[in-house]
N, C-alpha and C positions, 0 to 999 in steps of 0.2 A: 262793631266796634272795634279799638284802636289796638293794636297789640304790636307790642315793644321788641325789637329786632334789633341784634347786639350790631355796634360799627363792626364791617369787614376788616380781618387783618390782614389781607393779603398783600396788600400794600409793603405793608411795615416786615412783613415773611419776606416778602423780595428783595427788601433793602437790606437785610440781614444777612440774606444768601450771599449777597454781593458785597456785603464788607468782608462776610467771612473767605468768599474766593482771591478776594483782593490780597486779603492779609494772607493766606496761605501760599499766593503767588510771588508773596514779598519774601514768605520765609525761604520759600523752594528757590528763589535768587541768589538770597542771601548763602542759604548752604553752597549752591553751585559758583559763586564766587568766591568761596572762601575755598572751597575743593581746589578751583584753579591757583587761587593764589598759595596754597601748601603746594602745590606742583611745582611752582615756578621757585619758591622760596628752596624747596629742596635743593633742585639744579641748581641756585647759583652758590647754595651753602657746601654741597659738592666739591666745588672748587678749592676749599677750606683743607683738603687734606683729607677728602675722605675718599675710600676706591671705591664706593658705590652711592647711587644716591638715599640719604638719608632720608626717614620719615621723617616728617616734620606735621605739628599740629598748631593750629594758632588758635588759642585764647580766647574766652571774650565773647559777648553775643548783645546785637547783632553785630555782626561783622561788618556792614557796607559804611557805619558810621566810622568806624576806624581805619578806611578803607580812603575817605572824605580827609579825615587828618593826617593820615599819613607815618601815624603813631599805634602801637600794638602794646599790649602790656605783656604780656609774654608770649613765647612761641617755645616748643618741647621738640627737639630734635633726638632721635631715637638711631642706632646703626648696629650691626652688628660682623664679627669674623673681621679686625680691623687690625692689620700688620702696626706694630707700633717700635719695635724694636728688635735686639737679636743681640745673643751672647756666643762669638764668632760664626759659626755656620748656625745655629737654629735659632729659629724665627719665632719671635714673641707675637703671638694676637691676642685681642681683646678680647672676650666672647660679646660683651656687649657692652655701649653706650648711651645711657640716657642724659639728659643737660637740659637743664631749665635756659632761655637767654630771654633776660626783660629790657623793657623799655626798649623795645624795637624802632627805625624810625626809618622809613625809607624815602629817598631820594625823590625828587620830582619826576623823574624818568622811572621810577618805580623797578627799575630794574636793580639797583643796587642801596645801598642801605648800611645803619650801625647799630648794633645791639650791646648793651651794657649795664650789668654784668651777667657772667655765664657760670651754672654752675649745678654739679651732680654727680654723678658716679658712673667709672667704669668696673666690668667684673671679668676677671678671667679664671672660668671654670675649674673647674677641681681636674678635669679629664684633661685639659688643656696645660694643666700644673703639673700633674702626673710626666705628660709626655717630653715637657719643659725639663723635668729634675732627672728622667733616664736619660736624656740626650746627656745634658751638661754634666751630671754626675759623671755620667760613660767617658768626657772629654778630659774634665779634668782630672778625673781619679785614673786615666789611661797610662798618664808616661809615656816616655818610651817604648815601654813594653804593651801598649795595650790596654783595651778593658772594655768594660761593657756593662748597662745596668737594665737588668729586665723592666719590664713596665710594671713601674711604679705604680702601688694603690694610695691615693690620696686621702685623705678625710679631715675635717677640721677637728680641731682638739680646742674647746673651748670659742672666745672670740679672739684670738690672736695669734695660734699656734696650728701647723699643719704636722700631720703624722703620715709618715711615708714606708710603704712595707713591700719588700720584693727582692727578686734573687741580684746580685754585686758577683762582677766580675772583675775584681781589679786584683793589682797586683798588692799580694799581702793579704785579699781575702777573697774567698771564691766561695759561697753559698746566701743562703739567704736571713736577712737581716730586715733592719725598721730603724727610722730616722725620728727626730722631732725637730723640726722648726720654729723660731719663732720670727711670725711677720713683722717688719719694721720700715720704715720709710728709711730711704739713702739717699740724701742730696735732693734734685730740687725735682726729678721726674725717672727716680730710679725707686725699687723695692728690694731690700735685704732679705734674702732667709737666714737666716742666724741658726747656725745648728745648735739646740741647746742639753741635747741628749742623744744615746744613741746604744745597740745591743753591743754587747759585749765584745762580738765578733769584728764589730767596724771600726773599733781603736785606732786599727795600725793604718785607717785610712779617713780617720776624722778631718785632717786637717785637708782633704782635697774634698769634704765637701761641707765645710765649717761655714763659708759664706759663700754664699751663692747670689750674684747678685743678678737683677730682672730690669734691665732699660727701657722703658718706655717715652722713649726720647724721639718718638714721630706720633704724641697725640696728636688728634686734627684741629684746627679751628682755635691754635696757638693755646690750647688747654695745658693747665699744669697740676701738678698735684698738689696738696692744700698741709700734705703729711698727716691724714687720719687715713689707716687702712682697718679693717677689722676681715676676720675669717669666719666663714660660715659654711652649713650644707651645700652650698651655690661652687664657693670660691673663696676666691680675696674680691673686697672690695675695696674702690680706691679712691677718696674723693678728690673731682679735679676741680678748677678753678680758670677762668681765663676774666681777667680787666673789661675787654671789651674785643668785638669783634667788627670786620670791614667786610661785605660782603658785595658780590656784583661787581659791576663796571659800568 
């Protein structure tokens, strides 16, 4: 008596496994190529004023199709501890930088290209600001008789003000006090800390700490401040922009 036997599926299963293996290999190649490209891009972008190799992340999948056209929708550039200016002998560093570069096009040599525009933010931490203000206030308030400011504890007051408290040893005042500065843009690449109020003991030295300018004149990659600055529990966040960037050779 004839008994029905279902068709064997071993051949179909092998084909499926083979297809899946090919797909896994292609994905692995794609991610490997992307990692290599991100490292090479970081090396070239470092030459645009970064003290160390930044972190670069290329958006989009699959990556290899972008390589074929040499066009990338966007890349993200991140770095930290970047010297950007000075007030006299006091160095100013931005704690972190996060920028998105759009419409990135590579030249045929794959070692140079352009991006436009770039936009993002830079952060100066509260700790960094405290060190800067302590040093700058001591210099500005010292005069010929000398002066110093102890390490200021800085906190954010709302979205646009910073409060500093600590010990002041300046001509006309020696003791503990506090001051509140409003954070404002000043010029294309400068932040102004404008004194809005202070403890009564500091009235005699208000003129020395009334307006402290923080120049960010050495931002990398041709970035400039857009004019928007905010304060938070992390520090001062300034928004930055560049119309275009050329990199590589």
